[in-house]
N, C-alpha and C positions, 0 to 999 in steps of 0.2 A: 808566792807570785807577787811581783811588784804591783802596787796599786797606783794608778795615775792620780795626781793631786788635782789636776785641772783639765777640763775638756772645753775648748773654745770652738764655737761655730760662728760662721759669718754668712750673712745673706743680705744683699742689697744695701750694704753699708752699715748694717746693724750687727750686734754681737750678742750671743747667749753663751754664758760660761757656767758650766756645771762643776761643782767642787766636791771633793771627797770628804773633807772635814771642816770644822769651824762652825760659826753661827749661821752661815748661809749655805743652802744647798744649790742655789743658782743666782746669778746676777744677769739682768737683762739691760742692754745698752742700745740707745739710738745714737749711732755714731760713737763719739767718745763719752756721751753723757749717760750716767747710770739712771735708769728709769724705774727699775723694780728690783728689790732684794727679796728673794723667795727663801724663807727661813727654815727652821727645823721644828719637829713635832715636840709636844710635851705629853707624856703618857703616865698616868697615875702619879703625878708629881715629879717625875724624872724627865729631865731635858735631854733631847737627842744631841744638843750641842756639846754635852759632856760625854757623848758616846765615842765609839771607835769606828773608823772607816774600815770596812771589810772588802769592798769591791768598788771600782769605778772603771768601766770598760766602754769603748766606743765602737760603733759600727757605721758604715756609710753605704748607701745604695750605689750600685754600679752606674746608675744614670746621673749621679750627682745632684739629684733633686731633693734628697732628704738625708738626714743624719739621725742615728739613734744612739742612746747611751743607757747603760744599766749601772745602778749604784746600790750599795747596801751598807747600812750602818747599824751598829749594835749598841744598845744601852745596857751596860753590864751591871745594872742595879736591879733590885727587886727580883722578879722572876726572870729577868733579862728579856729584852725586846729586840726584834729584828725589824728594821724599816727598809724595805726594798722599793726603789723607784725605777720606772722606765720612762725615758725621755724620748719623745718622738718629735723631731724638729723639721719644719719645712715651710718655706714662704713666709718667714717671720712670724710663724705660729708654732707654739710648743704645747703638746699634750703631755701632762705629767700624770702618770699612774702610780699611786703609792699604796703598797701593801704593808700593813703593820700587823705583827703577830707577837703575842705573849708566849714565851717559851716555858718549858718545865711545868706544864699544866696551869699556867697563869690565866687570868681573866682580865680583860681591859674594862676598867670602870670609869675612868676619867680621861678624855681624849681631846687634846687641842691640836688642830692641824697647823701647818706652817703659817707663821705670820707673813703678811705681805706688806712690805714697807716701800713706799714710793718716795725716794729722797729728792723730791722736786720742790723747789722754792716757788711760792706763789702759784701753785698749780691749780688748774680748774678741774673740779671733781664732779663726775656724774655717776649715779648708781641706781640700780633697780632692786628693790626689796622683793623677795619672792612673794607672789600673790598680789602685788600692786600693778597698776596699769600705766604708770608714768615714771620717768626717771626723776630722782631728787638731785639737787645740785648744791655743791659746796658746803653742805651741812654735815656735822658729825652724826653718828647713829649708834644706838645701843638697843638690842632687842633679842628675842628668842628666834627670830626668823632670819634665814641666811640672805645674803646678797646674791642675786642671780648673775648680775654683771656689774663690774666696777671699772671705770675709765678715768685716767688722770692725764691731763694735757699740760705740758710745760709751756712757759711763755714763748718759746721759739716754735711752738706748734707740734713738737714731738709728742707721741702718745703711747701709753702702755695700757693694756686692757686685760682684765681677768674675767673669766666665765666659769661657772661652777660645774662644768664638766659632764653634764648629762645625767649622772647618777644622783639625782636630787633626793631620792629616798634614803640614801646613806647620809648625806649632809643633814637631813632632817630626821635622823633616826630617833632622837630624843622625844619627838612629838608622838611616837608610837609606843612609848614605854611609860607606864604610869609612874609618876613621881620623878621622872628624869627631867633634867633641865639642860638648856643649851644657851650659849651667850655669844652673840656676834657683835663686835664693836668696830666702828670706823671712827678714827680720830683724825680730824683735819686741822692742821696748823699752818701758819705761813712758811714753815720750814720743811714739812713733810706730810705724808698721808700714811696712816697705819691701819691695816685691817687684821683683826684677830678673830679666830674661829674656834671656839670651844664647842664641838659638835655634840658632846654628851658628858654629863656628870650623873652617875646613877645613884639612886637611894641605897642606903645600907642593906635594906631588906631584900633588894632585888639581886638575884643570882644570874649574872650574864652567862651566855654560852661561851664555851671554850672554842673560839674560832677566830680566824684572821679577819681584818677589815680592809676594804679597798676603797680608795677615794681618788677621783680624777679632777684635774683642773686644766683649763685652757688659758694660755697666756699669749698675747700678741703684741707686737711692736709695729708702729706705723712705718711705712716705707714709701719712697717715691715711685709707686706702682700705679699704672693707669688701668681702669676697668676696660675689658675687652668684650666686644659684642660677638657672640658665637654665630657661626654659619648654620649650625644644626642645633636645635633646641629640644630638650625633653621637659615637658611640663609635669611637675610632681606635686600632688596635693597631700596634705596630711603629714604624718610623722615619718621622717626618713629613717627612723630606727627599726621600722617594720621590715620583715624579711622580704615581703613583696616589693617594697621600694628598692631594696638593694638589688634584687634580681632584675627588675626592670631597668635600673640604671646600668648595671654591668652588661646586660644584653645590648643596650643602646650604644655603649662605648665600643663594644667588641665589633659591631657592624659598621663602624665609621671607616670611610676610605682614607687614603693618604692626604696629608696637608690640609686637614680640616680642624677648625676650632669648634669643639663641641661644648655645649653648655646645658646647665639645668636652671630652670626657673621654678621657684617655690616660695613658701612663706616661712621658711626656717629663720630663726629657731622657734620651736614650738614647746609647749608644756603638754605632755601626753600622760595618760594614766593606764593605758592598755598594757597589762602585765605580760601578754604574749610576746611583746617586743623584746622582753628580757627573760624569756623562758619561764614565765610565771603566768600561764594562761588562767583566766578566771579570777585573777586578783588585780587590784588597783595598785600600780607601782608608778609613782610620779617620776618622770624622766624627761630629758630633752633629746635633741637630735643634732646639735651643732658639732659635737665631736665626731659623730658618724659622717656628717658632711665633710669634715676636714679629712678623715681617713680615706674616703672615697675620692676626694679631690686629688690626693697624693697618688693613689693607685691609678686613677684614670689618666693623670698627667704623665705617669711613667709609660703607660700603654700607648698613648697617643704620640708621645715624644719620639718613639721608635719609628713612627710613620710620618714624622715632620709636622705633627699637629700639637694641640694643647687642649686643656679643659678649664672651664671657668664656671663658677657657681654664682647665680644672681638671686638675691632675695627681694621679695616685695613687702617684707614685714616692716611697716612704717615705724613701729615702736623702737626697732633696733637700727634705724636708718643711719645713725652716727657710729655704728660699731666698726672698730678697727679690724676685727676678725672678718666680718662680712666684706669689707673693702679689699682685704688681702685675697679672699677667696674669689673675688670677681676679676682678678687679674691672672694672667698666665703665671704658672709656678716658676719662679727664678731658681737659679742654682744656689745650693747651700753647701758650704765647704767647712772643713776643720780649720781652726785658726792657724795661720801661717802657710796654708796651702794656696791661697789666692788673695 
């Protein structure tokens, strides 16, 4: 079966391109300007960039509001490794879900996630280290704690933003393993910004499980979208990853009449440790809820669009007031198309 080499999607003048091979798995552009290069993994010393593409396939929702793609790459060295990604794209936001598996009975001992390179000259940098209560600005960083959010603004005002995808316990896996280390580095220069994420390096005496790993990321691009005030509002408190929050939200959306803009007001994103939100009751599992908000925004937008309406998500979380993701969620979901279609 023929493998596509490139899948281009467009939304509100921006472009996200997913690639099957090479050093980049995706490139994010505001207009014609490249804002973010999303790289490849490195596993047990082997680079995915030297691997082989096995699949790149695209899917589009019938309502034109979202696009999805699936990719798979194989590292044919060591025990062999499969890296599968699912790309969910809507409203200039992209959720990347990456599953990595060591084949032939292998075990993953050293794992570095995709490098994030912002090829922006003289960019303004803002980032939040996990556990801190304010954003740092324009400084480089090196430490064992991950970045929860990273935003780079170009001199022309274009912005690209990364968020660590809700599954914080996986990004911070090394902290739960005796002797394991992690290293997160942000390098800021006048030419570019690079964020590297070694999520774990295990000690020799530790025997890891034979299991796949899954990591999520959210990426957003700024767009000329205006926040919309909803006519009907649902106030939600606490973590949106809970089953109760999802049920309440979906019930609210389903009972909306025609031609209504419905909205949610909450304090997302949050950091929550209730393991029951991820099928681990009685355990502390550090997670967020912004990716859940994104998914439900896309779902609700599709439901309400059939009735001439729309859905918007408004956050009152002052710490994240400058977030690109939150600004995009506060607007009605625009059309997303494959490159060349519109």
